[in-house]
C-alpha positions as CSV (number, residue, x, y, z in Angstrom):
1,X,-70.4,-104.7,-117.0
2,X,-68.5,-107.7,-116.5
3,X,-70.3,-109.3,-114.4
4,X,-73.5,-109.2,-116.7
5,X,-70.7,-110.2,-119.5
6,X,-70.0,-113.3,-117.5
7,X,-73.7,-114.4,-116.5
8,X,-74.3,-113.9,-120.2
9,X,-71.4,-116.1,-121.4
10,X,-72.4,-118.4,-118.5
11,X,-76.4,-119.1,-119.8
12,X,-74.9,-119.5,-123.3
13,X,-72.7,-121.9,-122.3
14,X,-74.7,-123.9,-120.4
15,X,-77.4,-123.9,-123.4
16,X,-75.0,-124.8,-125.8
17,X,-74.1,-127.6,-123.0
18,X,-77.8,-128.3,-122.8
19,X,-78.7,-128.9,-126.5
20,X,-75.8,-131.0,-126.7
21,X,-77.2,-133.3,-123.8
22,X,-80.4,-133.1,-125.9
23,X,-81.1,-135.6,-128.6
24,X,-83.4,-138.9,-129.6
25,X,-82.3,-141.9,-130.8
26,X,-81.0,-141.5,-134.6
27,X,-84.0,-143.7,-136.3
28,X,-86.2,-140.9,-134.9
29,X,-85.3,-138.1,-137.8
30,X,-86.5,-135.9,-140.8
31,X,-88.4,-138.2,-143.3
32,X,-88.5,-141.1,-141.1
33,X,-91.2,-143.9,-141.8
34,X,-92.5,-145.2,-138.8
35,X,-95.1,-148.3,-137.9
36,X,-98.3,-147.6,-138.2
37,X,-101.2,-148.8,-136.0
38,X,-98.6,-149.8,-132.6
39,X,-97.7,-147.3,-129.9
40,X,-94.0,-145.4,-131.3
41,X,-91.8,-144.6,-128.3
42,X,-89.5,-141.4,-128.9
43,X,-86.5,-142.4,-126.5
44,X,-83.7,-139.4,-125.9
45,X,-81.7,-137.4,-123.6
46,X,-81.6,-134.3,-121.7
47,X,-81.0,-133.0,-118.4
48,X,-81.7,-134.8,-115.3
49,X,-85.2,-134.6,-114.4
50,X,-86.1,-131.7,-116.6
51,X,-89.6,-131.9,-118.2
52,X,-89.7,-132.9,-122.5
53,X,-93.2,-132.4,-124.3
54,X,-93.8,-134.0,-127.4
55,X,-96.4,-132.2,-130.1
56,X,-97.9,-134.6,-132.8
57,X,-100.6,-134.2,-134.8
58,X,-102.6,-131.9,-132.7
59,X,-101.5,-133.2,-129.4
60,X,-99.2,-132.5,-126.4
61,X,-97.9,-135.9,-124.6
62,X,-95.9,-134.8,-121.8
63,X,-92.8,-136.8,-120.3
64,X,-89.4,-136.7,-117.8
65,X,-86.1,-137.4,-117.8
66,X,-85.0,-139.8,-115.2
67,X,-82.0,-139.4,-113.0
68,X,-79.4,-140.0,-115.8
69,X,-81.2,-137.6,-118.5
70,X,-83.1,-140.6,-120.3
71,X,-86.9,-139.7,-121.0
72,X,-89.3,-141.7,-123.8
73,X,-92.9,-140.1,-124.6
74,X,-95.2,-142.9,-126.5
75,X,-96.9,-141.4,-129.6
76,X,-100.5,-142.8,-130.4
77,X,-100.9,-146.0,-132.8
78,X,-101.5,-144.3,-135.9
79,X,-102.7,-145.6,-139.3
80,X,-100.7,-144.9,-142.5
81,X,-100.2,-141.7,-143.8
82,X,-98.4,-138.1,-144.0
83,X,-96.5,-136.2,-143.7
84,X,-96.4,-135.5,-140.2
85,X,-93.9,-133.2,-137.8
86,X,-92.7,-134.4,-134.5
87,X,-91.9,-131.6,-131.9
88,X,-89.7,-132.2,-128.9
89,X,-89.4,-129.5,-126.0
90,X,-88.1,-128.5,-123.0
91,X,-87.5,-125.7,-121.0
92,X,-84.1,-124.8,-122.8
93,X,-84.1,-127.2,-126.3
94,X,-86.1,-127.8,-128.7
95,X,-85.9,-130.5,-131.6
96,X,-88.6,-130.6,-134.4
97,X,-88.4,-133.4,-137.1
98,X,-90.2,-133.1,-140.2
99,X,-91.7,-135.0,-143.5
100,X,-92.7,-138.2,-141.2
101,X,-94.8,-140.9,-142.2
102,X,-96.4,-144.0,-141.2
103,X,-96.4,-147.0,-142.7
104,X,-94.4,-150.7,-142.7
105,X,-90.6,-150.8,-141.1
106,X,-89.2,-154.0,-142.9
107,X,-85.9,-154.4,-141.1
108,X,-83.2,-155.7,-143.8
109,X,-80.3,-157.7,-142.7
110,X,-77.7,-160.4,-143.1
111,X,-74.3,-160.1,-144.9
112,X,-73.2,-158.8,-148.2
113,X,-76.2,-159.7,-150.5
114,X,-78.2,-157.7,-147.9
115,X,-75.9,-155.3,-148.2
116,X,-75.1,-155.3,-151.9
117,X,-76.6,-152.0,-153.1
118,X,-78.9,-151.0,-156.4
119,X,-76.1,-149.2,-158.2
120,X,-74.2,-152.5,-158.4
121,X,-77.2,-155.0,-160.0
122,X,-78.5,-155.7,-163.2
123,X,-80.2,-152.9,-165.0
124,X,-79.0,-150.3,-162.7
125,X,-79.2,-147.3,-164.6
126,X,-82.7,-147.5,-165.9
127,X,-83.7,-148.5,-162.0
128,X,-82.3,-145.6,-160.6
129,X,-83.7,-142.9,-163.1
130,X,-87.5,-144.3,-162.4
131,X,-86.6,-144.2,-158.1
132,X,-89.5,-141.3,-158.3
133,X,-91.2,-143.5,-155.3
134,X,-90.5,-140.7,-152.2
135,X,-92.8,-143.2,-150.3
136,X,-89.9,-145.7,-149.6
137,X,-87.3,-145.0,-147.6
138,X,-84.1,-146.2,-146.3
139,X,-82.0,-146.2,-143.3
140,X,-78.6,-147.4,-142.9
141,X,-77.1,-148.4,-139.8
142,X,-73.3,-148.4,-140.3
143,X,-71.2,-151.2,-139.1
144,X,-69.7,-151.6,-136.0
145,X,-69.4,-154.2,-133.3
146,X,-69.3,-154.0,-129.2
147,X,-68.7,-156.3,-126.4
148,X,-71.7,-154.7,-124.5
149,X,-75.1,-154.1,-125.7
150,X,-75.4,-150.3,-127.1
151,X,-78.3,-148.0,-126.7
152,X,-77.4,-146.0,-129.5
153,X,-76.7,-146.8,-133.2
154,X,-73.2,-145.1,-134.1
155,X,-74.8,-143.3,-136.7
156,X,-77.7,-143.2,-140.4
157,X,-80.1,-141.3,-141.0
158,X,-83.6,-141.6,-143.2
159,X,-82.8,-141.3,-147.0
160,X,-86.0,-140.3,-149.2
161,X,-86.1,-142.6,-152.4
162,X,-84.8,-140.9,-155.4
163,X,-82.6,-140.6,-158.4
164,X,-80.1,-139.0,-156.5
165,X,-80.5,-141.3,-153.7
166,X,-81.8,-144.9,-154.6
167,X,-78.4,-146.4,-155.9
168,X,-77.4,-146.4,-152.4
169,X,-80.0,-148.6,-151.0
170,X,-80.2,-152.0,-150.4
171,X,-80.8,-153.7,-153.6
172,X,-83.2,-156.6,-152.2
173,X,-84.9,-154.6,-149.9
174,X,-85.2,-151.9,-152.5
175,X,-87.4,-154.6,-155.3
176,X,-89.1,-156.0,-152.0
177,X,-90.3,-152.2,-150.8
178,X,-91.3,-151.4,-154.5
179,X,-93.8,-155.0,-154.3
180,X,-94.9,-153.8,-151.6
181,X,-96.0,-150.6,-152.3
182,X,-97.7,-151.6,-155.9
183,X,-99.8,-154.6,-153.3
184,X,-100.3,-152.4,-150.4
185,X,-100.3,-148.8,-151.2
186,X,-98.7,-147.4,-147.7
187,X,-95.4,-146.1,-147.4
188,X,-92.2,-148.3,-146.6
189,X,-89.4,-148.1,-144.5
190,X,-86.3,-150.2,-144.9
191,X,-83.8,-150.2,-141.8
192,X,-80.8,-151.6,-143.3
193,X,-78.9,-153.3,-140.7
194,X,-76.4,-155.6,-142.5
195,X,-72.8,-156.4,-142.7
196,X,-70.8,-158.3,-145.6
197,X,-68.9,-161.4,-144.5
198,X,-70.5,-162.0,-141.3
199,X,-71.5,-165.3,-139.9
200,X,-75.3,-165.4,-138.4
201,X,-73.5,-166.4,-134.9
202,X,-72.4,-162.4,-134.1
203,X,-76.3,-161.3,-135.4
204,X,-77.5,-163.5,-132.1
205,X,-77.8,-162.0,-128.3
206,X,-75.2,-163.8,-126.2
207,X,-78.1,-165.4,-123.4
208,X,-79.8,-166.8,-126.4
209,X,-76.8,-168.4,-127.7
210,X,-76.4,-169.8,-124.2
211,X,-79.9,-170.5,-123.5
212,X,-80.3,-172.7,-126.7
213,X,-77.0,-174.3,-126.5
214,X,-76.5,-173.5,-130.2
215,X,-72.8,-173.2,-130.4
216,X,-70.3,-170.8,-128.4
217,X,-70.8,-167.8,-126.4
218,X,-68.8,-164.7,-127.2
219,X,-67.4,-165.0,-123.6
220,X,-66.3,-168.8,-124.2
221,X,-65.4,-167.6,-127.8
222,X,-63.3,-165.0,-126.5
223,X,-61.8,-167.4,-123.8
224,X,-61.1,-169.7,-126.6
225,X,-60.2,-167.3,-129.1
226,X,-57.6,-164.8,-127.6
227,X,-54.2,-165.9,-127.7
228,X,-53.1,-166.2,-124.0
229,X,-49.8,-166.3,-123.0
230,X,-49.5,-169.6,-122.4
231,X,-50.6,-170.3,-125.9
232,X,-47.7,-167.8,-127.5
233,X,-44.9,-169.8,-125.1
234,X,-46.3,-173.2,-126.8
235,X,-46.1,-171.8,-130.5
236,X,-42.6,-170.4,-129.6
237,X,-41.4,-173.7,-127.9
238,X,-42.5,-175.7,-131.3
239,X,-40.7,-172.8,-133.4
240,X,-37.7,-170.9,-131.0
241,X,-37.6,-168.5,-134.0
242,X,-41.0,-166.7,-134.0
243,X,-41.2,-163.5,-133.9
244,X,-44.3,-161.2,-133.9
245,X,-43.1,-159.7,-137.2
246,X,-42.4,-161.8,-140.6
247,X,-39.5,-161.8,-142.0
248,X,-40.0,-165.1,-144.1
249,X,-39.8,-163.5,-147.5
250,X,-36.9,-161.8,-148.7
251,X,-36.1,-160.3,-151.8
252,X,-39.0,-161.7,-153.1
253,X,-38.7,-165.5,-151.8
254,X,-39.5,-167.8,-148.8
255,X,-36.3,-168.2,-147.1
256,X,-37.6,-171.7,-145.9
257,X,-38.1,-172.3,-149.8
258,X,-34.9,-174.4,-150.5
259,X,-33.8,-178.0,-150.9
260,X,-31.9,-177.9,-147.6
261,X,-33.7,-176.7,-145.4
262,X,-33.9,-178.6,-141.7
263,X,-37.7,-179.4,-141.4
264,X,-37.2,-181.2,-138.1
265,X,-39.1,-178.6,-136.1
266,X,-41.6,-178.5,-138.6
267,X,-44.9,-180.6,-137.8
268,X,-47.1,-182.5,-140.2
269,X,-50.1,-181.1,-141.3
270,X,-53.3,-181.9,-143.1
271,X,-54.8,-179.9,-145.9
272,X,-58.2,-180.7,-145.4
273,X,-59.3,-179.2,-142.5
274,X,-57.7,-175.8,-140.6
275,X,-55.0,-175.8,-138.7
276,X,-56.7,-175.1,-135.5
277,X,-58.2,-178.2,-135.3
278,X,-54.5,-180.3,-135.7
279,X,-52.8,-178.6,-132.6
280,X,-52.5,-175.0,-133.4
281,X,-55.7,-173.7,-131.2
282,X,-56.3,-170.0,-130.9
283,X,-53.6,-168.9,-133.3
284,X,-53.6,-166.8,-135.8
285,X,-51.0,-165.2,-138.0
286,X,-48.3,-165.9,-140.6
287,X,-47.7,-169.9,-141.3
288,X,-45.8,-171.8,-144.5
289,X,-47.1,-174.9,-145.7
290,X,-44.5,-177.3,-147.4
291,X,-44.7,-180.0,-149.7
292,X,-42.2,-181.7,-152.6
293,X,-43.8,-183.4,-155.5
294,X,-42.5,-184.3,-159.3
295,X,-44.1,-183.4,-162.3
296,X,-43.2,-182.4,-166.2
297,X,-44.2,-179.3,-168.5
298,X,-47.1,-177.2,-167.1
299,X,-48.6,-177.9,-163.9
300,X,-51.7,-177.0,-162.4
301,X,-52.2,-176.3,-158.6
302,X,-55.6,-176.5,-157.5
303,X,-55.3,-175.8,-153.6
304,X,-58.9,-175.1,-152.9
305,X,-59.8,-172.6,-149.9
306,X,-57.3,-170.9,-147.8
307,X,-58.3,-168.8,-144.6
308,X,-57.6,-165.9,-145.3
309,X,-55.0,-165.2,-148.0
310,X,-52.1,-167.0,-149.5
311,X,-49.1,-166.4,-151.7
312,X,-47.7,-169.7,-153.4
313,X,-44.4,-170.4,-154.5
314,X,-42.8,-173.5,-156.7
315,X,-39.3,-173.3,-156.5
316,X,-38.9,-170.1,-155.8
317,X,-40.8,-168.5,-157.8
318,X,-44.3,-166.8,-157.1
319,X,-46.7,-168.6,-158.8
320,X,-50.7,-167.1,-157.7
321,X,-52.0,-165.6,-154.5
322,X,-55.5,-164.9,-153.7
323,X,-57.0,-162.5,-150.6
324,X,-60.3,-163.8,-148.9
325,X,-60.8,-167.2,-147.0
326,X,-64.3,-168.3,-149.6
327,X,-62.3,-168.4,-152.3
328,X,-61.0,-171.2,-154.7
329,X,-57.1,-171.1,-155.3
330,X,-56.1,-172.4,-159.1
331,X,-53.1,-171.7,-160.1
332,X,-50.9,-172.8,-163.3
333,X,-47.2,-173.6,-162.9
334,X,-44.9,-173.0,-166.1
335,X,-43.2,-175.5,-167.9
336,X,-40.2,-173.3,-167.2
337,X,-40.6,-173.7,-163.3
338,X,-40.8,-176.9,-163.1
339,X,-37.7,-179.0,-162.4
340,X,-37.1,-182.6,-163.5
341,X,-37.4,-184.7,-160.1
342,X,-38.5,-182.7,-156.6
343,X,-40.0,-179.8,-156.8
344,X,-40.9,-177.4,-153.9
345,X,-44.3,-175.8,-153.3
346,X,-44.6,-173.2,-150.3
347,X,-47.6,-171.9,-149.6
348,X,-48.0,-168.9,-147.5
349,X,-50.8,-168.7,-145.6
350,X,-52.3,-165.2,-143.6
351,X,-54.7,-165.8,-141.0
352,X,-56.2,-162.7,-139.6
353,X,-59.1,-164.0,-137.5
354,X,-61.0,-167.2,-136.4
355,X,-59.9,-170.3,-138.0
356,X,-56.8,-170.5,-140.4
357,X,-55.0,-172.3,-143.4
358,X,-56.6,-175.6,-145.9
359,X,-59.4,-176.2,-145.0
360,X,-62.4,-177.5,-147.4
361,X,-63.5,-180.5,-148.8
362,X,-65.5,-178.8,-151.3
363,X,-62.9,-178.3,-154.2
364,X,-61.4,-180.9,-156.7
365,X,-57.8,-180.2,-154.6
366,X,-54.7,-181.8,-156.4
367,X,-51.1,-180.7,-157.4
368,X,-51.1,-182.1,-161.0
369,X,-53.3,-185.2,-161.3
370,X,-52.5,-186.1,-157.7
371,X,-54.7,-185.1,-154.9
372,X,-53.4,-183.0,-152.2
373,X,-54.1,-185.5,-149.3
374,X,-51.4,-187.8,-151.5
375,X,-49.0,-185.6,-150.2
376,X,-46.5,-185.1,-147.3
377,X,-47.5,-181.5,-145.8
378,X,-45.3,-180.0,-143.3
379,X,-46.3,-176.1,-141.1
380,X,-44.0,-174.1,-139.4
381,X,-45.4,-170.2,-138.2
382,X,-43.6,-167.5,-139.3
383,X,-45.5,-164.7,-137.2
384,X,-48.3,-165.1,-134.7
385,X,-50.7,-162.4,-133.1
386,X,-53.6,-161.8,-130.8
387,X,-56.8,-163.0,-132.0
388,X,-59.0,-160.2,-132.9
389,X,-62.9,-159.3,-132.3
390,X,-64.4,-159.1,-135.8
391,X,-67.7,-159.3,-137.6
392,X,-67.7,-163.1,-137.3
393,X,-67.7,-163.2,-133.1
394,X,-70.4,-164.0,-131.6
395,X,-72.9,-161.4,-130.3
396,X,-70.8,-158.5,-131.4
397,X,-72.9,-157.4,-134.2
398,X,-76.1,-157.9,-132.2
399,X,-74.6,-155.5,-129.4
400,X,-74.0,-152.9,-131.8
401,X,-76.6,-152.9,-134.4
402,X,-79.5,-154.9,-133.5
403,X,-79.3,-154.5,-129.7
404,X,-79.9,-150.1,-130.2
405,X,-83.0,-150.7,-132.4
406,X,-85.2,-153.4,-130.9
407,X,-87.4,-150.5,-129.3
408,X,-88.3,-149.3,-132.7
409,X,-90.8,-151.0,-134.2
410,X,-90.7,-152.8,-137.1
411,X,-93.4,-154.8,-139.3
412,X,-91.0,-157.6,-139.5
413,X,-87.8,-159.1,-141.4
414,X,-86.6,-160.0,-144.4
415,X,-83.0,-161.9,-144.2
416,X,-80.2,-162.8,-146.6
417,X,-77.5,-164.3,-145.2
418,X,-75.6,-168.2,-144.6
419,X,-72.5,-167.8,-147.0
420,X,-70.4,-167.7,-144.4
421,X,-72.0,-170.4,-142.7
422,X,-71.6,-172.8,-145.5
423,X,-67.8,-173.5,-145.6
424,X,-68.6,-177.1,-144.1
425,X,-71.2,-179.7,-144.1
426,X,-71.4,-179.3,-140.0
427,X,-71.4,-175.6,-140.1
428,X,-74.5,-175.7,-142.9
429,X,-76.2,-178.6,-140.7
430,X,-75.7,-176.3,-137.9
431,X,-77.6,-173.7,-139.3
432,X,-80.9,-175.0,-138.8
433,X,-80.7,-174.2,-134.9
434,X,-78.7,-171.1,-135.2
435,X,-81.7,-169.6,-137.6
436,X,-83.7,-171.0,-134.9
437,X,-82.2,-169.1,-132.5
438,X,-82.0,-165.9,-134.0
439,X,-86.0,-166.0,-134.9
440,X,-86.7,-166.5,-131.6
441,X,-84.3,-164.3,-130.3
442,X,-85.6,-161.4,-132.2
443,X,-88.8,-161.9,-131.7
444,X,-88.6,-161.9,-128.5
445,X,-86.5,-158.7,-128.2
446,X,-88.9,-157.4,-130.1
447,X,-91.5,-158.9,-128.1
448,X,-93.3,-159.7,-131.1
449,X,-94.1,-163.6,-130.7
450,X,-94.8,-163.7,-134.6
451,X,-92.9,-161.5,-135.6
452,X,-92.9,-162.0,-139.7
453,X,-89.1,-163.6,-140.9
454,X,-89.1,-164.1,-144.2
455,X,-84.8,-165.2,-145.4
456,X,-83.5,-165.7,-148.9
457,X,-81.9,-169.4,-149.5
458,X,-78.4,-169.4,-151.1
459,X,-78.3,-169.1,-155.1
460,X,-76.4,-171.4,-157.2
461,X,-72.7,-170.3,-157.2
462,X,-69.5,-172.0,-158.4
463,X,-69.3,-174.8,-161.1
464,X,-71.7,-178.1,-160.7
465,X,-70.7,-181.4,-159.7
466,X,-69.1,-184.1,-161.5
467,X,-70.8,-186.9,-160.0
468,X,-73.7,-186.4,-156.9
469,X,-72.0,-185.7,-153.5
470,X,-72.4,-183.5,-150.2
471,X,-71.3,-180.0,-149.7
472,X,-72.0,-177.3,-147.6
473,X,-74.4,-175.4,-149.6
474,X,-76.6,-178.5,-150.5
475,X,-76.5,-178.9,-146.5
476,X,-77.8,-175.2,-145.9
477,X,-80.4,-175.2,-148.1
478,X,-82.1,-178.0,-146.7
479,X,-81.3,-175.9,-143.4
480,X,-83.2,-173.2,-144.3
481,X,-86.2,-175.1,-145.5
482,X,-86.0,-177.1,-142.2
483,X,-86.9,-173.9,-140.5
484,X,-90.1,-173.3,-142.3
485,X,-91.3,-175.3,-140.0
486,X,-91.3,-172.3,-137.5
487,X,-94.5,-170.1,-137.4
488,X,-94.8,-166.7,-139.7
489,X,-91.1,-167.3,-141.9
490,X,-90.8,-167.8,-145.4
491,X,-88.3,-168.3,-148.0
492,X,-87.2,-167.0,-151.5
493,X,-85.5,-170.2,-153.5
494,X,-83.2,-168.1,-156.1
495,X,-81.1,-171.7,-157.3
496,X,-82.1,-170.3,-161.1
497,X,-80.5,-166.9,-160.7
498,X,-77.3,-167.1,-159.5
499,X,-73.6,-166.6,-160.9
500,X,-71.0,-169.3,-161.0
501,X,-68.1,-166.7,-161.3
502,X,-69.7,-164.6,-158.2
503,X,-70.9,-165.5,-155.2
504,X,-72.8,-161.9,-155.4
505,X,-76.0,-162.5,-158.0
506,X,-76.8,-159.2,-159.9
507,X,-80.3,-160.1,-160.3
508,X,-81.9,-158.9,-156.9
509,X,-84.9,-158.0,-158.5
510,X,-86.4,-161.2,-159.1
511,X,-84.8,-162.2,-154.9
512,X,-86.4,-158.9,-153.9
513,X,-89.8,-160.1,-155.7
514,X,-89.6,-163.7,-154.3
515,X,-89.2,-162.1,-150.9
516,X,-92.5,-160.3,-151.2
517,X,-94.5,-163.2,-152.3
518,X,-95.0,-164.6,-148.3
519,X,-95.1,-161.1,-147.1
520,X,-98.3,-160.6,-149.3
521,X,-99.3,-164.0,-148.4
522,X,-98.9,-164.4,-144.3
523,X,-98.5,-160.5,-143.3
524,X,-100.9,-158.5,-145.9
525,X,-103.8,-161.5,-146.7
526,X,-102.9,-161.8,-150.5
527,X,-103.9,-165.0,-152.3
528,X,-101.1,-165.7,-153.9
529,X,-98.9,-168.6,-153.7
530,X,-95.5,-168.2,-151.8
531,X,-93.4,-169.2,-154.6
532,X,-91.4,-172.4,-155.0
533,X,-93.2,-175.6,-154.9
534,X,-91.7,-178.1,-152.2
535,X,-91.1,-181.6,-151.7
536,X,-94.5,-183.1,-150.2
537,X,-93.9,-187.3,-150.2
538,X,-92.7,-190.3,-152.3
539,X,-93.0,-193.7,-152.7
540,X,-90.7,-196.6,-154.4
541,X,-92.5,-198.2,-157.1
542,X,-90.3,-201.1,-158.6
543,X,-87.3,-199.3,-159.5
544,X,-88.3,-196.2,-160.0
545,X,-89.4,-193.7,-157.0
546,X,-92.4,-191.5,-157.7
547,X,-92.4,-188.1,-155.8
548,X,-95.2,-185.4,-154.9
549,X,-95.1,-182.0,-154.4
550,X,-97.1,-179.3,-152.6
551,X,-97.6,-175.9,-153.1
552,X,-97.2,-176.2,-156.8
553,X,-100.0,-173.4,-157.2
554,X,-101.3,-174.0,-161.1
555,X,-99.0,-177.0,-161.8
556,X,-95.6,-177.9,-162.8
557,X,-93.4,-177.3,-166.1
558,X,-89.9,-178.7,-166.9
559,X,-87.7,-175.6,-168.6
560,X,-86.2,-178.0,-171.4
561,X,-87.5,-178.2,-175.1
562,X,-87.4,-182.0,-174.9
563,X,-89.2,-182.4,-171.7
564,X,-86.6,-183.9,-169.6
565,X,-86.3,-183.3,-165.8
566,X,-82.8,-182.6,-164.9
567,X,-81.3,-182.5,-161.6
568,X,-81.9,-185.5,-159.8
569,X,-79.9,-188.0,-158.1
570,X,-81.1,-191.7,-156.6
571,X,-79.4,-194.2,-154.3
572,X,-80.0,-197.6,-152.9
573,X,-79.5,-198.5,-149.4
574,X,-75.5,-198.5,-149.9
575,X,-76.1,-194.5,-149.6
576,X,-74.2,-193.8,-153.6
577,X,-76.0,-191.6,-155.7
578,X,-75.9,-191.8,-159.1
579,X,-77.0,-189.1,-161.2
580,X,-81.1,-190.2,-162.4
581,X,-83.5,-190.1,-165.3
582,X,-86.8,-188.4,-164.3
583,X,-90.2,-187.3,-166.4
584,X,-93.0,-185.2,-165.0
585,X,-96.5,-186.7,-165.6
586,X,-99.7,-185.7,-163.9
587,X,-98.2,-183.6,-161.7
588,X,-95.5,-186.1,-160.5
589,X,-91.9,-186.7,-160.7
590,X,-90.6,-190.0,-161.4
591,X,-86.8,-191.0,-161.3
592,X,-85.0,-193.8,-161.9
593,X,-81.3,-194.8,-163.0
594,X,-80.5,-198.4,-164.6
595,X,-77.3,-198.4,-162.0
596,X,-79.9,-198.8,-159.2
597,X,-82.2,-202.0,-158.9
598,X,-84.0,-200.9,-155.6
599,X,-83.6,-197.5,-155.0
600,X,-84.3,-195.8,-151.3
601,X,-83.8,-192.3,-151.7
602,X,-83.5,-189.3,-154.2
603,X,-82.5,-186.1,-154.3
604,X,-82.7,-183.2,-156.0
605,X,-80.3,-179.3,-157.1
606,X,-78.2,-181.2,-154.1
607,X,-75.4,-179.2,-154.8
608,X,-73.4,-175.8,-154.6
609,X,-74.9,-175.4,-158.3
610,X,-77.5,-177.2,-159.4
611,X,-77.5,-175.2,-162.4
612,X,-79.4,-177.9,-164.4
613,X,-82.2,-178.2,-162.2
614,X,-85.1,-177.5,-164.4
615,X,-88.1,-177.8,-162.4
616,X,-90.3,-175.1,-162.1
617,X,-93.9,-174.4,-161.1
618,X,-95.5,-173.1,-164.3
619,X,-95.7,-169.7,-162.3
620,X,-91.5,-169.6,-163.1
621,X,-90.6,-170.3,-159.7
622,X,-87.9,-173.3,-159.0
623,X,-88.3,-175.9,-157.3
624,X,-86.9,-176.1,-153.7
625,X,-83.7,-178.1,-153.5
626,X,-84.4,-181.5,-151.4
627,X,-83.9,-185.0,-150.2
628,X,-85.7,-187.7,-148.8
629,X,-83.0,-189.7,-147.2
630,X,-81.4,-189.2,-143.6
631,X,-77.9,-190.9,-144.9
632,X,-75.1,-189.5,-142.9
633,X,-73.7,-186.2,-144.8
634,X,-70.0,-186.2,-145.1
């Protein structure tokens, strides 16, 4: 009896163990949308050497696990439709997946504006209440990074669109899918692999970064950014009292904020570039910036952007604090805090990873009426730490959130990212190379040389410029337009629907619609204009520049009751741009300024927030930002 009981228990243990081993990739499951008209690899794991049988559409397909237990069975190309059942069987185990449809699967990727969920957008309640189309389905891949390419994503499941579920869908993807459902009437699956705050580099494989020499690879990045003992020793020699824990604030006041502080060990620093570029390479932690200024009465501090977080004191009084590397700091110092004569400004900066400290030239930075650069700034560190790997580290997101799904066929990609690469003119300019690299990388990995890839150009944000100039957002929009030279790409221009106070515009419906236009044209063969008009050519006629456009559809219009075209600047050979007058006539725009006698170049919507740019197609799409010059960007 005991032997019999032992055998029965052993059977259940073995069976349980085998069931624990027997699984498929998570993208194959109940309610899945699978790509129509192509072979679908069903990949899984089981006992080494066991036979696997897949029953699909009344047919049996055989497979066998290898010595590591991996197996793959290919479903035949299947037209759009469903529902289907997929049964997977071995001698000891079985899986059944129900409610499977075939349609088109679109990979939705990028940073927070792609990840932004429907419930946090304009008109969300009405849209969600009306979300009854069960043939739009969504799969959200959880955030993850990895130092090596993974086989499995960490989780996720296919979710059917309904009023109970749609609120958590990617909003851009949802509206994109609605558009395709209306025009194509096939099931649409949204495979959402996005991560707020991520740069583009983490989404690219290491071998492709190395091959294209676009930027440092993960291995190079780690070598540079992991603080080693020699780096720690270097910083500790500069600041002998340095600790691993920040003890520089006592009773709410900075210990180095007094008038009689010994500054002999403090180092001179600039406030327009990060500390890594000023002798503090690979250093993360807490640093103090200190300067002195004179003022009378209430004083406004415009500190620009700081990487990552700050707390700011004047004369020992906390006057402001902000979290986030891309947020402008503007603090008002009350009159009763300001002293006659010397005032001491202390800025505590906490940097968690990557670059640190003051870094941007895009904001008007000043103390009172004087630019920050007019002051003598000192820096010292209060604590340092080893750099942590993050969603800014090259390749790590690719390894964990893209590599595991490259064997899952998709129709194409929609991409909304770039804010985290627009922090400087140089990084924004480099984006044209990085985006090309990412497209090449993913096309190669999916073995689809012409994989459709459509992306969103950045929305208008923050306040418009007082005078024409350069910033990262103008340059990154140019980079994105430049990538249109790559076959089977398209972009959505949204410089008219942003929010000056929020980097996450809530109008995601128009974003999804404008992304769908190039898809409908290039992928589905519809005779629709792809969207925004683009610069075509120009010529100088006397003291005027005449600009012609392409892809205008039924023509151009001006959104201004008086017919004035706004958003242009103009320059002569010296490259100094001034705001320009412009008029639309016979489909061309003539640009001029009384201050420029011999113009050579014009720019349009060339700034972070071209809010007054008002040239549109008659279909209602804003003209793509552009410049006609090749002046040095600085």
